[in-house]
N, C-alpha and C positions, 0 to 999 in steps of 0.2 A: 413380420413386416420389415422391409428394407428401410434403413435409416435415411432420412432426407438430408441432402447436402445443399449448401448455399451455392450461389453462382460462382463466387470467387472466394478464396481464402481471406482476402482483405476485408470482406464483409463481416467477418466474425470478430474483428477487433473492436472492442468497445470504444465509443467516442471519447476523446481525451479532453472534453470540455473542463472537467474537474480534476484532471490529472496533476500530480506534482511533477517537478522537473525530472525526478527519477523514473517516473512512469511514462515519459515521452519516448523512450527508446526500447525498454525491455519488451513490451508487447510486440513491437515490430521484429525484434530478434526471434521471439517465440513463433511468430507467424511464418518465418522462413523454415521452421521445422514441422509445420502443420501437415503438409502433404505427406511427407515421409512417415510421420507418426500415425496418420489416418490409415496408412496402408499396412500397418502392423495389426493383424486381426485380433490377437489376444489382448492388445493394449486398450485399456479403458481410461477415461479421464481420471477416475479414482486412483488408478495405478500411478498416473503422473503426479497426482497430488501427494501420494505417499512417498514417491521417489523424491519429490521436491523437499519434503519434510526430513527425509533421511539425510540427503546431501547437506541441508542446512544444519542439522544437528551435528553431523560429522565436522563440518566447517567450524562450528562453534567450539567443538571439543578440541580441534587443532589449535585454535586461538589460545586456549588454556595451556596446552603443551608448549606452545611458543617455538622459538628458534626457526629453523628452516621450514617447519611444518606450517608456519603462518603464511608462507607463500602459497601453499596448497589451499589453505583456508580462503585466501583472497580470490582464488579461482572458483571454489565450490560455492561461496555465498552468492555471487551474481548468477552462476549457473542454476542454482536452486530457484532463484527468483524468475529466471527465464521459464523454467518448468512450471512455476506457480502461475505464470501468465498463460502458458500453453494449455493447462488442464481445462480452463474455461473455453478457450478457443476450440479445442478438440471436441468438447461436449456440444458446443453450438454447431460446429461444422458437420459432425456425424449424427446429430440429433440424439445424442446419448446424455441429455441433461436429466438430472434427478434431484429430488429434495435432499437425499442423503449426501449426494456429491457436493451440493452447495453448502450443506451443514459442515461436512468434513473440511472443505476448503477454508471456510471462515474460522472454524474453531482452531485448526492447526496454524492458521496465520497468527492468531493471538498467542498461541503457545510458543511460536517461533520468537516473538518479541521477548517473552520471558527468558527463553533459552539464550538469546544473544546478550541480553543484559546480564545474566548470571555469568556467562563466559567472559565478557569484557571486564566485569567487576573483579572476578577471581584473577584474571590475567593482570589487571592493573595492581591488585594487591600483591601478587607474586613479584611484579616488576619493581614496585616501589617500597613494599613493606608497610604501606599506609592503609590502615583498616577502614578509613573513611570512604575509600572507594567502594566498599561493599554497600555503604549507605547510599552513595551516589547511584549505584546500580538499582537499588530498591526504589529510589526517588524517580529514576527514569521509567522504570516499569510501572510504578503507580501513576505517574503523570499520563502515560499513554492509555492505561486502562480507565483512568478518570475521564479522559477525553471521550472514550467510548461510552461511558456511563452517561455523561452529559448529553451526548447525541441521542442515545436511546431513550433517556428519560424525556427529552424534549419531544421526540417523535411520539412516544406513548401518550404524553399529555395532549398533543395535538389531535391524535386519533380519538381520544376520549371526549374531546370537545366538538369534533367535527367528523362524523362517520364517513364523509367523502374526502377526507384529507389525503389518503394515499392515492386516490384517483386524480385529485388536483395536482399532487406532487408529480405524478407520472406525466401528466399532460404538460406541466411546466418544464420538466426535464426534456421532453421531446421537442418542445418549442425552442429551448435553449440550444439544442443540438442543431436545429435548422438555422438558427441565428448565427451560430459559430461558423457553419459551412458558408453562409452568405458573406460574413465578415472576412473570411480568409481570402476570398477572391476580389474584394473591393480594393481599388487603388487608394493609396494612403499618402498624405503629406507627412512632413516630419513629426508634427504633433500627434497625428493619428498613429504613426509607427511607434512612437514612444508609449502611447496609451495601449497599443496592442501588445507591446513587449511587457508592460506591467501586468496587463490582463492575463497573459499566458503564464507568467512566472511569479505572480504575487504570492504563491504558496511555496516559495523557495525554502522557507524555514518550517514547513509543516512537519517534517521528520516522521514520515510514515514508513510503511514496509520497504518500499524501494530505496529510501534514503538510509534505512538501517543496513541493507546489504551493500550499497554503494560506498558509504562512508566506513562501514565495517571492513570492507575489503581494503580500502586505503589505509585504515588504522592497522590492519593485519600486516600489510606490506611494510609499513614503517615501524611496526610493532610499537605503537603508541596507544594502547588501550586506555591509558590514563587520560589522554586528551579526548578520546571518544566518550568516556564516562562523564567528563565535565560538560561536554557539548550536549549530550542527550539528557543528562539530569536537569541541567538548567533550562534546556530547550523544551523538554516535555512539560515541566512544571509551568513554565511561562505560557506555553500554548494552552494548557489546561485552564489556567486562570483567565486568559483572554477569552476562551470559549465560554467559561462560566459567566462572565459579565456580558458577553455578546448575546448568548441565548436568553439570558434574563431580560436584556433590553428588548430583544425581539418579542418575547412573550408579552411584555407590558406595553410597548409602544408600537411595534410593527408585526403583529401576529400574521399578517398576510404574507410576510417575507419567509415564513417557515415552509411555504410550499416549494421554495427553491430547495434542491437537494442539499442536505445538511452534511457538512464535513465534520469528521470527528476531531 
């Protein structure tokens, strides 16, 4: 059976309603490669996923080596994330979606977070001789994974209480996408423009996968893994604690709000 293709490549870019600042441009860059990638017959979305992981791992390794190799790391990290965005677009565009592909993409994404934290912590230790940077790397990794656990535990609890929870969440997500498209085209006064700016960028400090590669590339260029470790260790722990309180408040006082897509 021939694979089904969408009308335009742009249609396979996921809506950016819940995107962080880093995710506002990487998918668009990936989309520019989509047509060329779809014409390579042996290439599958899973191949792109694995290639992204390899480039990411090499980039992280080069950060540990340091020196002039950090410049190459600053190129490989963003490139790996462009491919990370491309695999899903390619799957949707060619109709080659699969459960194992989704599983591989998600699990390798989490493994990448561990890899870059280890790389930055070791590089910072080598640069400064301060062993506490190894602890900061551990705290950063723990904070990110704890955010994931809070999100999943909240969702599992919601599913156990309401068998229609996932359907309600899906409907709410689609409604929010329609609302976003409508708000984009509305004329705005100064107050509304400021509100829109906050709405689109309120997750500036979310520090998810895209921010890891963007700020990681900048840290590699400047060779300041020590600053990266401080930012992500304090940032991830702070966000995790905020999410812990936020989800608890939602469960007790605003359970209906859990149908909104949950950020980790």
